Biopython code that builds the backbone (N, CA, C, O; Angstrom):
import numpy as np
from Bio.PDB.StructureBuilder import StructureBuilder

atoms = [
    (1, "GLN", "N", (-13.477, -0.832, 8.576)),
    (1, "GLN", "CA", (-12.091, -1.197, 8.308)),
    (1, "GLN", "C", (-11.585, -0.398, 7.122)),
    (1, "GLN", "O", (-12.155, -0.459, 6.032)),
    (2, "VAL", "N", (-10.515, 0.349, 7.335)),
    (2, "VAL", "CA", (-9.954, 1.174, 6.276)),
    (2, "VAL", "C", (-9.202, 0.295, 5.276)),
    (2, "VAL", "O", (-8.351, -0.513, 5.649)),
    (3, "GLN", "N", (-9.533, 0.471, 4.018)),
    (3, "GLN", "CA", (-8.812, -0.222, 2.949)),
    (3, "GLN", "C", (-8.590, 0.741, 1.795)),
    (3, "GLN", "O", (-9.438, 1.578, 1.485)),
    (4, "LEU", "N", (-7.427, 0.601, 1.166)),
    (4, "LEU", "CA", (-7.063, 1.404, 0.003)),
    (4, "LEU", "C", (-6.604, 0.456, -1.103)),
    (4, "LEU", "O", (-5.862, -0.492, -0.845)),
    (5, "ALA", "N", (-7.042, 0.712, -2.318)),
    (5, "ALA", "CA", (-6.682, -0.163, -3.437)),
    (5, "ALA", "C", (-6.341, 0.684, -4.653)),
    (5, "ALA", "O", (-7.210, 1.340, -5.227)),
    (6, "GLU", "N", (-5.059, 0.663, -5.044)),
    (6, "GLU", "CA", (-4.605, 1.423, -6.199)),
    (6, "GLU", "C", (-4.795, 0.619, -7.484)),
    (6, "GLU", "O", (-4.774, -0.612, -7.483)),
    (7, "SER", "N", (-4.979, 1.351, -8.570)),
    (7, "SER", "CA", (-5.055, 0.744, -9.896)),
    (7, "SER", "C", (-4.652, 1.780, -10.930)),
    (7, "SER", "O", (-4.563, 2.973, -10.637)),
    (8, "GLY", "N", (-4.408, 1.306, -12.146)),
    (8, "GLY", "CA", (-4.137, 2.225, -13.244)),
    (8, "GLY", "C", (-2.693, 2.286, -13.690)),
    (8, "GLY", "O", (-2.377, 2.976, -14.659)),
    (9, "GLY", "N", (-1.809, 1.579, -13.006)),
    (9, "GLY", "CA", (-0.419, 1.591, -13.410)),
    (9, "GLY", "C", (-0.197, 0.811, -14.691)),
    (9, "GLY", "O", (-1.112, 0.173, -15.213)),
    (10, "GLY", "N", (1.025, 0.867, -15.190)),
    (10, "GLY", "CA", (1.357, 0.133, -16.405)),
    (10, "GLY", "C", (2.628, 0.632, -17.025)),
    (10, "GLY", "O", (3.383, 1.389, -16.414)),
    (11, "LEU", "N", (2.865, 0.195, -18.267)),
    (11, "LEU", "CA", (4.037, 0.598, -19.035)),
    (11, "LEU", "C", (3.621, 1.699, -20.005)),
    (11, "LEU", "O", (2.641, 1.560, -20.738)),
    (12, "VAL", "N", (4.371, 2.786, -20.000)),
    (12, "VAL", "CA", (4.053, 3.913, -20.875)),
    (12, "VAL", "C", (5.352, 4.493, -21.424)),
    (12, "VAL", "O", (6.390, 4.439, -20.764)),
    (13, "GLN", "N", (5.293, 5.042, -22.619)),
    (13, "GLN", "CA", (6.477, 5.663, -23.212)),
    (13, "GLN", "C", (6.702, 7.047, -22.617)),
    (13, "GLN", "O", (5.756, 7.671, -22.135)),
    (14, "PRO", "N", (7.939, 7.535, -22.643)),
    (14, "PRO", "CA", (8.201, 8.902, -22.186)),
    (14, "PRO", "C", (7.309, 9.903, -22.910)),
    (14, "PRO", "O", (7.097, 9.818, -24.120)),
    (15, "GLY", "N", (6.790, 10.857, -22.130)),
    (15, "GLY", "CA", (5.850, 11.826, -22.680)),
    (15, "GLY", "C", (4.409, 11.400, -22.594)),
    (15, "GLY", "O", (3.510, 12.200, -22.856)),
    (16, "GLY", "N", (4.168, 10.156, -22.232)),
    (16, "GLY", "CA", (2.811, 9.652, -22.147)),
    (16, "GLY", "C", (2.132, 10.000, -20.833)),
    (16, "GLY", "O", (2.690, 10.696, -19.984)),
    (17, "SER", "N", (0.909, 9.496, -20.689)),
    (17, "SER", "CA", (0.092, 9.791, -19.511)),
    (17, "SER", "C", (-0.473, 8.511, -18.909)),
    (17, "SER", "O", (-0.686, 7.513, -19.598)),
    (18, "LEU", "N", (-0.704, 8.572, -17.623)),
    (18, "LEU", "CA", (-1.429, 7.526, -16.898)),
    (18, "LEU", "C", (-2.316, 8.183, -15.856)),
    (18, "LEU", "O", (-2.024, 9.276, -15.371)),
    (19, "ARG", "N", (-3.403, 7.500, -15.519)),
    (19, "ARG", "CA", (-4.326, 7.981, -14.495)),
    (19, "ARG", "C", (-4.433, 6.903, -13.427)),
    (19, "ARG", "O", (-4.989, 5.831, -13.667)),
    (20, "LEU", "N", (-3.903, 7.192, -12.260)),
    (20, "LEU", "CA", (-3.967, 6.253, -11.146)),
    (20, "LEU", "C", (-5.205, 6.536, -10.305)),
    (20, "LEU", "O", (-5.584, 7.689, -10.097)),
    (21, "SER", "N", (-5.823, 5.470, -9.830)),
    (21, "SER", "CA", (-6.977, 5.592, -8.937)),
    (21, "SER", "C", (-6.691, 4.880, -7.631)),
    (21, "SER", "O", (-5.981, 3.874, -7.599)),
    (22, "CYS", "N", (-7.248, 5.406, -6.564)),
    (22, "CYS", "CA", (-7.152, 4.773, -5.246)),
    (22, "CYS", "C", (-8.573, 4.670, -4.704)),
    (22, "CYS", "O", (-9.163, 5.662, -4.276)),
    (23, "ALA", "N", (-9.105, 3.467, -4.729)),
    (23, "ALA", "CA", (-10.449, 3.227, -4.217)),
    (23, "ALA", "C", (-10.391, 3.027, -2.712)),
    (23, "ALA", "O", (-9.652, 2.175, -2.217)),
    (24, "ALA", "N", (-11.173, 3.815, -1.990)),
    (24, "ALA", "CA", (-11.157, 3.767, -0.535)),
    (24, "ALA", "C", (-12.423, 3.106, -0.005)),
    (24, "ALA", "O", (-13.501, 3.252, -0.581)),
    (25, "SER", "N", (-12.280, 2.381, 1.093)),
    (25, "SER", "CA", (-13.432, 1.822, 1.803)),
    (25, "SER", "C", (-13.198, 1.951, 3.304)),
    (25, "SER", "O", (-12.060, 1.983, 3.771)),
    (26, "GLY", "N", (-14.294, 2.025, 4.045)),
    (26, "GLY", "CA", (-14.194, 2.165, 5.496)),
    (26, "GLY", "C", (-14.130, 3.593, 5.979)),
    (26, "GLY", "O", (-14.115, 3.845, 7.184)),
    (27, "PHE", "N", (-14.092, 4.534, 5.047)),
    (27, "PHE", "CA", (-14.089, 5.956, 5.396)),
    (27, "PHE", "C", (-14.430, 6.727, 4.131)),
    (27, "PHE", "O", (-14.417, 6.186, 3.026)),
    (28, "SER", "N", (-14.741, 8.024, 4.325)),
    (28, "SER", "CA", (-15.056, 8.874, 3.184)),
    (28, "SER", "C", (-13.861, 9.738, 2.827)),
    (28, "SER", "O", (-13.334, 10.456, 3.677)),
    (29, "VAL", "N", (-13.426, 9.672, 1.561)),
    (29, "VAL", "CA", (-12.253, 10.450, 1.146)),
    (29, "VAL", "C", (-12.514, 11.948, 1.221)),
    (29, "VAL", "O", (-11.571, 12.739, 1.205)),
    (30, "SER", "N", (-13.773, 12.346, 1.302)),
    (30, "SER", "CA", (-14.088, 13.771, 1.372)),
    (30, "SER", "C", (-13.750, 14.363, 2.733)),
    (30, "SER", "O", (-13.693, 15.584, 2.880)),
    (31, "ARG", "N", (-13.527, 13.517, 3.721)),
    (31, "ARG", "CA", (-13.339, 14.006, 5.081)),
    (31, "ARG", "C", (-11.898, 14.024, 5.542)),
    (31, "ARG", "O", (-11.608, 14.492, 6.643)),
    (32, "TYR", "N", (-10.983, 13.520, 4.718)),
    (32, "TYR", "CA", (-9.596, 13.385, 5.175)),
    (32, "TYR", "C", (-8.612, 13.844, 4.104)),
    (32, "TYR", "O", (-8.851, 13.701, 2.905)),
    (33, "GLY", "N", (-7.494, 14.401, 4.578)),
    (33, "GLY", "CA", (-6.392, 14.628, 3.668)),
    (33, "GLY", "C", (-5.785, 13.304, 3.263)),
    (33, "GLY", "O", (-5.743, 12.357, 4.049)),
    (34, "MET", "N", (-5.318, 13.244, 2.037)),
    (34, "MET", "CA", (-4.729, 11.996, 1.539)),
    (34, "MET", "C", (-3.486, 12.300, 0.721)),
    (34, "MET", "O", (-3.239, 13.440, 0.325)),
    (35, "ASN", "N", (-2.705, 11.247, 0.478)),
    (35, "ASN", "CA", (-1.407, 11.410, -0.163)),
    (35, "ASN", "C", (-1.157, 10.313, -1.191)),
    (35, "ASN", "O", (-1.709, 9.216, -1.115)),
    (36, "TRP", "N", (-0.311, 10.649, -2.148)),
    (36, "TRP", "CA", (0.289, 9.656, -3.044)),
    (36, "TRP", "C", (1.799, 9.664, -2.779)),
    (36, "TRP", "O", (2.430, 10.721, -2.755)),
    (37, "TYR", "N", (2.362, 8.480, -2.582)),
    (37, "TYR", "CA", (3.790, 8.280, -2.459)),
    (37, "TYR", "C", (4.246, 7.402, -3.625)),
    (37, "TYR", "O", (3.434, 6.774, -4.305)),
    (38, "ARG", "N", (5.559, 7.372, -3.837)),
    (38, "ARG", "CA", (6.122, 6.421, -4.790)),
    (38, "ARG", "C", (7.458, 5.909, -4.257)),
    (38, "ARG", "O", (8.135, 6.573, -3.472)),
    (39, "GLN", "N", (7.809, 4.719, -4.704)),
    (39, "GLN", "CA", (9.088, 4.128, -4.336)),
    (39, "GLN", "C", (9.789, 3.658, -5.592)),
    (39, "GLN", "O", (9.430, 2.619, -6.145)),
    (40, "PRO", "N", (10.790, 4.409, -6.059)),
    (40, "PRO", "CA", (11.550, 3.983, -7.230)),
    (40, "PRO", "C", (12.400, 2.758, -6.893)),
    (40, "PRO", "O", (12.661, 2.497, -5.718)),
    (41, "PRO", "N", (12.829, 2.013, -7.891)),
    (41, "PRO", "CA", (13.647, 0.816, -7.635)),
    (41, "PRO", "C", (14.900, 1.161, -6.853)),
    (41, "PRO", "O", (15.657, 2.049, -7.245)),
    (42, "GLY", "N", (15.123, 0.457, -5.741)),
    (42, "GLY", "CA", (16.327, 0.648, -4.959)),
    (42, "GLY", "C", (16.384, 1.911, -4.141)),
    (42, "GLY", "O", (17.423, 2.228, -3.562)),
    (43, "LYS", "N", (15.268, 2.650, -4.079)),
    (43, "LYS", "CA", (15.253, 3.911, -3.353)),
    (43, "LYS", "C", (14.160, 3.910, -2.286)),
    (43, "LYS", "O", (13.316, 3.015, -2.238)),
    (44, "GLU", "N", (14.196, 4.931, -1.434)),
    (44, "GLU", "CA", (13.198, 5.046, -0.384)),
    (44, "GLU", "C", (11.888, 5.604, -0.938)),
    (44, "GLU", "O", (11.850, 6.243, -1.989)),
    (45, "ARG", "N", (10.832, 5.341, -0.199)),
    (45, "ARG", "CA", (9.530, 5.875, -0.567)),
    (45, "ARG", "C", (9.524, 7.392, -0.395)),
    (45, "ARG", "O", (10.071, 7.913, 0.577)),
    (46, "GLU", "N", (8.903, 8.098, -1.342)),
    (46, "GLU", "CA", (8.888, 9.554, -1.295)),
    (46, "GLU", "C", (7.476, 10.083, -1.542)),
    (46, "GLU", "O", (6.684, 9.484, -2.270)),
    (47, "LEU", "N", (7.187, 11.223, -0.914)),
    (47, "LEU", "CA", (5.887, 11.857, -1.085)),
    (47, "LEU", "C", (5.826, 12.559, -2.435)),
    (47, "LEU", "O", (6.724, 13.317, -2.801)),
    (48, "VAL", "N", (4.757, 12.293, -3.163)),
    (48, "VAL", "CA", (4.580, 12.860, -4.498)),
    (48, "VAL", "C", (3.537, 13.975, -4.502)),
    (48, "VAL", "O", (3.757, 15.042, -5.075)),
    (49, "ALA", "N", (2.392, 13.713, -3.850)),
    (49, "ALA", "CA", (1.296, 14.676, -3.900)),
    (49, "ALA", "C", (0.403, 14.510, -2.684)),
    (49, "ALA", "O", (0.265, 13.412, -2.144)),
    (50, "SER", "N", (-0.204, 15.619, -2.257)),
    (50, "SER", "CA", (-1.126, 15.614, -1.122)),
    (50, "SER", "C", (-2.335, 16.477, -1.445)),
    (50, "SER", "O", (-2.249, 17.452, -2.192)),
    (51, "ILE", "N", (-3.467, 16.089, -0.859)),
    (51, "ILE", "CA", (-4.678, 16.916, -0.961)),
    (51, "ILE", "C", (-5.225, 17.106, 0.451)),
    (51, "ILE", "O", (-5.349, 16.137, 1.201)),
    (52, "ASN", "N", (-5.553, 18.342, 0.819)),
    (52, "ASN", "CA", (-6.016, 18.550, 2.192)),
    (52, "ASN", "C", (-7.530, 18.396, 2.282)),
    (52, "ASN", "O", (-8.236, 18.363, 1.274)),
    (53, "ARG", "N", (-8.002, 18.304, 3.523)),
    (53, "ARG", "CA", (-9.410, 17.989, 3.754)),
    (53, "ARG", "C", (-10.277, 19.234, 3.872)),
    (53, "ARG", "O", (-11.497, 19.142, 4.002)),
    (54, "PHE", "N", (-9.634, 20.404, 3.825)),
    (54, "PHE", "CA", (-10.381, 21.625, 4.082)),
    (54, "PHE", "C", (-10.963, 22.231, 2.808)),
    (54, "PHE", "O", (-12.153, 22.534, 2.725)),
    (55, "ASP", "N", (-10.066, 22.402, 1.798)),
    (55, "ASP", "CA", (-10.510, 23.083, 0.585)),
    (55, "ASP", "C", (-9.993, 22.407, -0.677)),
    (55, "ASP", "O", (-9.968, 23.014, -1.748)),
    (56, "ASP", "N", (-9.581, 21.144, -0.548)),
    (56, "ASP", "CA", (-9.034, 20.390, -1.676)),
    (56, "ASP", "C", (-7.744, 21.012, -2.204)),
    (56, "ASP", "O", (-7.359, 20.768, -3.347)),
    (57, "GLY", "N", (-7.084, 21.806, -1.383)),
    (57, "GLY", "CA", (-5.802, 22.324, -1.802)),
    (57, "GLY", "C", (-4.793, 21.197, -1.951)),
    (57, "GLY", "O", (-4.823, 20.222, -1.200)),
    (58, "THR", "N", (-3.902, 21.335, -2.920)),
    (58, "THR", "CA", (-2.938, 20.289, -3.219)),
    (58, "THR", "C", (-1.512, 20.805, -3.134)),
    (58, "THR", "O", (-1.241, 21.991, -3.323)),
    (59, "ASN", "N", (-0.606, 19.874, -2.842)),
    (59, "ASN", "CA", (0.821, 20.160, -2.854)),
    (59, "ASN", "C", (1.528, 19.038, -3.596)),
    (59, "ASN", "O", (1.099, 17.885, -3.564)),
    (60, "TYR", "N", (2.617, 19.392, -4.263)),
    (60, "TYR", "CA", (3.339, 18.424, -5.091)),
    (60, "TYR", "C", (4.832, 18.522, -4.839)),
    (60, "TYR", "O", (5.369, 19.582, -4.517)),
    (61, "ALA", "N", (5.481, 17.377, -4.997)),
    (61, "ALA", "CA", (6.938, 17.378, -5.008)),
    (61, "ALA", "C", (7.416, 18.213, -6.187)),
    (61, "ALA", "O", (6.768, 18.250, -7.232)),
    (62, "ASP", "N", (8.553, 18.883, -6.016)),
    (62, "ASP", "CA", (9.076, 19.735, -7.087)),
    (62, "ASP", "C", (9.268, 18.950, -8.385)),
    (62, "ASP", "O", (9.091, 19.487, -9.478)),
    (63, "SER", "N", (9.627, 17.693, -8.251)),
    (63, "SER", "CA", (9.939, 16.872, -9.431)),
    (63, "SER", "C", (8.714, 16.585, -10.302)),
    (63, "SER", "O", (8.859, 16.192, -11.460)),
    (64, "VAL", "N", (7.505, 16.778, -9.753)),
    (64, "VAL", "CA", (6.297, 16.454, -10.528)),
    (64, "VAL", "C", (5.388, 17.662, -10.743)),
    (64, "VAL", "O", (4.363, 17.551, -11.416)),
    (65, "LYS", "N", (5.748, 18.806, -10.182)),
    (65, "LYS", "CA", (4.910, 20.005, -10.343)),
    (65, "LYS", "C", (4.709, 20.341, -11.812)),
    (65, "LYS", "O", (5.649, 20.324, -12.607)),
    (66, "GLY", "N", (3.465, 20.646, -12.152)),
    (66, "GLY", "CA", (3.140, 20.984, -13.528)),
    (66, "GLY", "C", (2.875, 19.778, -14.414)),
    (66, "GLY", "O", (2.440, 19.932, -15.555)),
    (67, "ARG", "N", (3.134, 18.568, -13.900)),
    (67, "ARG", "CA", (2.905, 17.347, -14.686)),
    (67, "ARG", "C", (1.866, 16.441, -14.049)),
    (67, "ARG", "O", (1.129, 15.752, -14.755)),
    (68, "PHE", "N", (1.795, 16.433, -12.712)),
    (68, "PHE", "CA", (0.868, 15.559, -11.983)),
    (68, "PHE", "C", (-0.241, 16.408, -11.362)),
    (68, "PHE", "O", (-0.017, 17.543, -10.940)),
    (69, "THR", "N", (-1.436, 15.829, -11.317)),
    (69, "THR", "CA", (-2.575, 16.499, -10.694)),
    (69, "THR", "C", (-3.326, 15.503, -9.820)),
    (69, "THR", "O", (-3.728, 14.433, -10.278)),
    (70, "MET", "N", (-3.510, 15.874, -8.549)),
    (70, "MET", "CA", (-4.245, 15.015, -7.616)),
    (70, "MET", "C", (-5.638, 15.594, -7.392)),
    (70, "MET", "O", (-5.806, 16.809, -7.285)),
    (71, "SER", "N", (-6.632, 14.715, -7.323)),
    (71, "SER", "CA", (-8.005, 15.165, -7.122)),
    (71, "SER", "C", (-8.804, 14.076, -6.404)),
    (71, "SER", "O", (-8.336, 12.953, -6.217)),
    (72, "ARG", "N", (-10.025, 14.446, -6.008)),
    (72, "ARG", "CA", (-10.945, 13.476, -5.400)),
    (72, "ARG", "C", (-12.131, 13.212, -6.337)),
    (72, "ARG", "O", (-12.576, 14.103, -7.062)),
    (73, "ASP", "N", (-12.622, 11.999, -6.307)),
    (73, "ASP", "CA", (-13.872, 11.637, -6.966)),
    (73, "ASP", "C", (-14.807, 11.202, -5.845)),
    (73, "ASP", "O", (-14.842, 10.031, -5.464)),
    (74, "ILE", "N", (-15.560, 12.156, -5.326)),
    (74, "ILE", "CA", (-16.388, 11.891, -4.152)),
    (74, "ILE", "C", (-17.434, 10.824, -4.436)),
    (74, "ILE", "O", (-17.702, 9.972, -3.589)),
    (75, "ALA", "N", (-18.023, 10.868, -5.617)),
    (75, "ALA", "CA", (-19.099, 9.923, -5.954)),
    (75, "ALA", "C", (-18.629, 8.486, -5.871)),
    (75, "ALA", "O", (-19.390, 7.595, -5.495)),
    (76, "ASN", "N", (-17.359, 8.261, -6.225)),
    (76, "ASN", "CA", (-16.811, 6.905, -6.218)),
    (76, "ASN", "C", (-15.889, 6.648, -5.037)),
    (76, "ASN", "O", (-15.256, 5.596, -4.954)),
    (77, "ASN", "N", (-15.812, 7.619, -4.116)),
    (77, "ASN", "CA", (-14.955, 7.491, -2.933)),
    (77, "ASN", "C", (-13.526, 7.104, -3.322)),
    (77, "ASN", "O", (-12.958, 6.137, -2.813)),
    (78, "THR", "N", (-12.976, 7.885, -4.230)),
    (78, "THR", "CA", (-11.690, 7.573, -4.852)),
    (78, "THR", "C", (-10.837, 8.835, -4.930)),
    (78, "THR", "O", (-11.357, 9.940, -5.082)),
    (79, "VAL", "N", (-9.532, 8.657, -4.824)),
    (79, "VAL", "CA", (-8.615, 9.749, -5.130)),
    (79, "VAL", "C", (-7.850, 9.388, -6.400)),
    (79, "VAL", "O", (-7.556, 8.223, -6.665)),
    (80, "ILE", "N", (-7.542, 10.406, -7.160)),
    (80, "ILE", "CA", (-6.978, 10.240, -8.495)),
    (80, "ILE", "C", (-5.619, 10.922, -8.556)),
    (80, "ILE", "O", (-5.415, 11.969, -7.942)),
    (81, "LEU", "N", (-4.693, 10.329, -9.294)),
    (81, "LEU", "CA", (-3.435, 10.991, -9.635)),
    (81, "LEU", "C", (-3.298, 10.938, -11.153)),
    (81, "LEU", "O", (-3.003, 9.890, -11.728)),
    (82, "GLN", "N", (-3.517, 12.081, -11.790)),
    (82, "GLN", "CA", (-3.329, 12.196, -13.228)),
    (82, "GLN", "C", (-1.874, 12.554, -13.487)),
    (82, "GLN", "O", (-1.376, 13.562, -12.986)),
    (83, "MET", "N", (-1.198, 11.726, -14.267)),
    (83, "MET", "CA", (0.226, 11.906, -14.523)),
    (83, "MET", "C", (0.429, 12.123, -16.010)),
    (83, "MET", "O", (0.136, 11.246, -16.822)),
    (84, "ASP", "N", (0.931, 13.292, -16.360)),
    (84, "ASP", "CA", (1.176, 13.652, -17.755)),
    (84, "ASP", "C", (2.665, 13.900, -17.983)),
    (84, "ASP", "O", (3.427, 14.127, -17.043)),
    (85, "ASN", "N", (3.057, 13.851, -19.256)),
    (85, "ASN", "CA", (4.454, 14.082, -19.622)),
    (85, "ASN", "C", (5.393, 13.232, -18.756)),
    (85, "ASN", "O", (6.359, 13.734, -18.182)),
    (86, "LEU", "N", (5.093, 11.969, -18.681)),
    (86, "LEU", "CA", (5.871, 11.068, -17.836)),
    (86, "LEU", "C", (7.297, 10.921, -18.338)),
    (86, "LEU", "O", (7.576, 10.970, -19.536)),
    (87, "LYS", "N", (8.186, 10.740, -17.371)),
    (87, "LYS", "CA", (9.615, 10.598, -17.646)),
    (87, "LYS", "C", (10.104, 9.277, -17.073)),
    (87, "LYS", "O", (9.476, 8.729, -16.168)),
    (88, "PRO", "N", (11.219, 8.756, -17.587)),
    (88, "PRO", "CA", (11.747, 7.507, -17.030)),
    (88, "PRO", "C", (11.992, 7.579, -15.519)),
    (88, "PRO", "O", (11.868, 6.568, -14.827)),
    (89, "VAL", "N", (12.337, 8.755, -15.006)),
    (89, "VAL", "CA", (12.584, 8.886, -13.561)),
    (89, "VAL", "C", (11.305, 8.751, -12.737)),
    (89, "VAL", "O", (11.367, 8.636, -11.513)),
    (90, "ASP", "N", (10.157, 8.765, -13.392)),
    (90, "ASP", "CA", (8.889, 8.549, -12.689)),
    (90, "ASP", "C", (8.604, 7.067, -12.444)),
    (90, "ASP", "O", (7.636, 6.723, -11.765)),
    (91, "THR", "N", (9.439, 6.200, -12.991)),
    (91, "THR", "CA", (9.261, 4.762, -12.786)),
    (91, "THR", "C", (9.335, 4.425, -11.303)),
    (91, "THR", "O", (10.322, 4.735, -10.636)),
    (92, "ALA", "N", (8.291, 3.791, -10.795)),
    (92, "ALA", "CA", (8.202, 3.497, -9.362)),
    (92, "ALA", "C", (6.935, 2.701, -9.091)),
    (92, "ALA", "O", (6.070, 2.559, -9.955)),
    (93, "VAL", "N", (6.848, 2.189, -7.877)),
    (93, "VAL", "CA", (5.572, 1.694, -7.373)),
    (93, "VAL", "C", (4.888, 2.860, -6.665)),
    (93, "VAL", "O", (5.479, 3.504, -5.798)),
    (94, "TYR", "N", (3.650, 3.124, -7.038)),
    (94, "TYR", "CA", (2.899, 4.254, -6.490)),
    (94, "TYR", "C", (1.888, 3.752, -5.460)),
    (94, "TYR", "O", (1.163, 2.783, -5.685)),
    (95, "TYR", "N", (1.866, 4.452, -4.319)),
    (95, "TYR", "CA", (1.020, 4.056, -3.198)),
    (95, "TYR", "C", (0.093, 5.191, -2.789)),
    (95, "TYR", "O", (0.484, 6.358, -2.759)),
    (96, "CYS", "N", (-1.111, 4.831, -2.483)),
    (96, "CYS", "CA", (-2.080, 5.738, -1.876)),
    (96, "CYS", "C", (-1.921, 5.646, -0.356)),
    (96, "CYS", "O", (-1.616, 4.576, 0.171)),
    (97, "ASN", "N", (-2.126, 6.757, 0.346)),
    (97, "ASN", "CA", (-1.867, 6.785, 1.780)),
    (97, "ASN", "C", (-2.874, 7.657, 2.514)),
    (97, "ASN", "O", (-3.304, 8.700, 2.021)),
    (98, "LEU", "N", (-3.238, 7.195, 3.709)),
    (98, "LEU", "CA", (-4.077, 7.955, 4.632)),
    (98, "LEU", "C", (-3.447, 7.887, 6.016)),
    (98, "LEU", "O", (-3.125, 6.804, 6.505)),
    (99, "TYR", "N", (-3.271, 9.055, 6.652)),
    (99, "TYR", "CA", (-2.878, 9.097, 8.052)),
    (99, "TYR", "C", (-4.129, 9.373, 8.869)),
    (99, "TYR", "O", (-4.846, 10.346, 8.635)),
    (100, "LEU", "N", (-4.375, 8.488, 9.839)),
    (100, "LEU", "CA", (-5.563, 8.621, 10.679)),
    (100, "LEU", "C", (-5.103, 8.492, 12.120)),
    (100, "LEU", "O", (-4.845, 7.391, 12.606)),
    (101, "GLY", "N", (-5.001, 9.637, 12.802)),
    (101, "GLY", "CA", (-4.424, 9.618, 14.136)),
    (101, "GLY", "C", (-2.978, 9.171, 14.064)),
    (101, "GLY", "O", (-2.188, 9.739, 13.311)),
    (102, "SER", "N", (-2.628, 8.168, 14.835)),
    (102, "SER", "CA", (-1.273, 7.647, 14.843)),
    (102, "SER", "C", (-1.075, 6.495, 13.859)),
    (102, "SER", "O", (-0.005, 5.887, 13.801)),
    (103, "ASN", "N", (-2.111, 6.210, 13.098)),
    (103, "ASN", "CA", (-2.059, 5.078, 12.158)),
    (103, "ASN", "C", (-1.835, 5.558, 10.737)),
    (103, "ASN", "O", (-2.349, 6.599, 10.328)),
    (104, "ALA", "N", (-1.066, 4.789, 9.996)),
    (104, "ALA", "CA", (-0.850, 5.036, 8.574)),
    (104, "ALA", "C", (-1.401, 3.857, 7.796)),
    (104, "ALA", "O", (-1.101, 2.703, 8.101)),
    (105, "PHE", "N", (-2.211, 4.156, 6.788)),
    (105, "PHE", "CA", (-2.815, 3.129, 5.951)),
    (105, "PHE", "C", (-2.264, 3.249, 4.540)),
    (105, "PHE", "O", (-2.101, 4.348, 4.010)),
    (106, "TRP", "N", (-1.977, 2.087, 3.939)),
    (106, "TRP", "CA", (-1.387, 2.034, 2.601)),
    (106, "TRP", "C", (-2.138, 1.025, 1.754)),
    (106, "TRP", "O", (-2.665, 0.035, 2.261)),
    (107, "GLY", "N", (-2.179, 1.287, 0.468)),
    (107, "GLY", "CA", (-2.649, 0.283, -0.456)),
    (107, "GLY", "C", (-1.516, -0.664, -0.802)),
    (107, "GLY", "O", (-0.423, -0.584, -0.242)),
    (108, "GLN", "N", (-1.799, -1.573, -1.747)),
    (108, "GLN", "CA", (-0.794, -2.564, -2.144)),
    (108, "GLN", "C", (0.187, -2.005, -3.160)),
    (108, "GLN", "O", (1.231, -2.603, -3.420)),
    (109, "GLY", "N", (-0.149, -0.856, -3.732)),
    (109, "GLY", "CA", (0.721, -0.219, -4.713)),
    (109, "GLY", "C", (0.394, -0.626, -6.138)),
    (109, "GLY", "O", (-0.175, -1.689, -6.384)),
    (110, "THR", "N", (0.766, 0.244, -7.078)),
    (110, "THR", "CA", (0.614, -0.055, -8.504)),
    (110, "THR", "C", (1.887, 0.362, -9.220)),
    (110, "THR", "O", (2.404, 1.458, -9.001)),
    (111, "GLN", "N", (2.390, -0.521, -10.081)),
    (111, "GLN", "CA", (3.671, -0.288, -10.759)),
    (111, "GLN", "C", (3.476, 0.636, -11.959)),
    (111, "GLN", "O", (2.600, 0.420, -12.796)),
    (112, "VAL", "N", (4.304, 1.660, -12.019)),
    (112, "VAL", "CA", (4.374, 2.551, -13.177)),
    (112, "VAL", "C", (5.773, 2.432, -13.767)),
    (112, "VAL", "O", (6.767, 2.646, -13.073)),
    (113, "THR", "N", (5.846, 2.096, -15.030)),
    (113, "THR", "CA", (7.117, 1.983, -15.727)),
    (113, "THR", "C", (7.092, 2.883, -16.951)),
    (113, "THR", "O", (6.226, 2.755, -17.816)),
    (114, "VAL", "N", (8.058, 3.801, -17.009)),
    (114, "VAL", "CA", (8.149, 4.724, -18.135)),
    (114, "VAL", "C", (9.409, 4.377, -18.920)),
    (114, "VAL", "O", (10.527, 4.578, -18.446)),
    (115, "SER", "N", (9.212, 3.860, -20.109)),
    (115, "SER", "CA", (10.332, 3.381, -20.895)),
    (115, "SER", "C", (9.951, 3.339, -22.364)),
    (115, "SER", "O", (8.799, 3.096, -22.722)),
    (116, "SER", "N", (10.956, 3.582, -23.210)),
    (116, "SER", "CA", (10.728, 3.458, -24.640)),
    (116, "SER", "C", (11.120, 2.067, -25.128)),
    (116, "SER", "O", (10.997, 1.773, -26.317)),
]
sb = StructureBuilder()
sb.init_structure("model")
sb.init_model(0)
sb.init_chain("A")
sb.init_seg("    ")
for serial, (resi, resn, name, xyz) in enumerate(atoms, 1):
    if name == "N":
        sb.init_residue(resn, " ", resi, " ")
    sb.init_atom(name, np.array(xyz, "f"), 0.0, 1.0, " ", f" {name:<3s}", serial, name[0])
structure = sb.get_structure()
């Protein structure tokens, strides 16, 4: 049974950093491409970062390029989103995501609030 569980969110001041984790069970994160999405208050969910299953290549939304880094922790079967130089516009609920065939799997989300 595929399960995803995000953690690491919280309140941070502008310019600060947070490290989000997505613990996976029921599959190996080393074998699949995975994604981080976010949903700002009152807005639609948007893709933030992706990592492919072939060579760990990553892609980022223009709004986070140079500030966010996505990676895998194979030993802990976890994907990571390191977020640096956070801005108030980064405030959102962040979700880990896996597409498996025609199915989409999501975690429960973790709240990130960037405010002074």
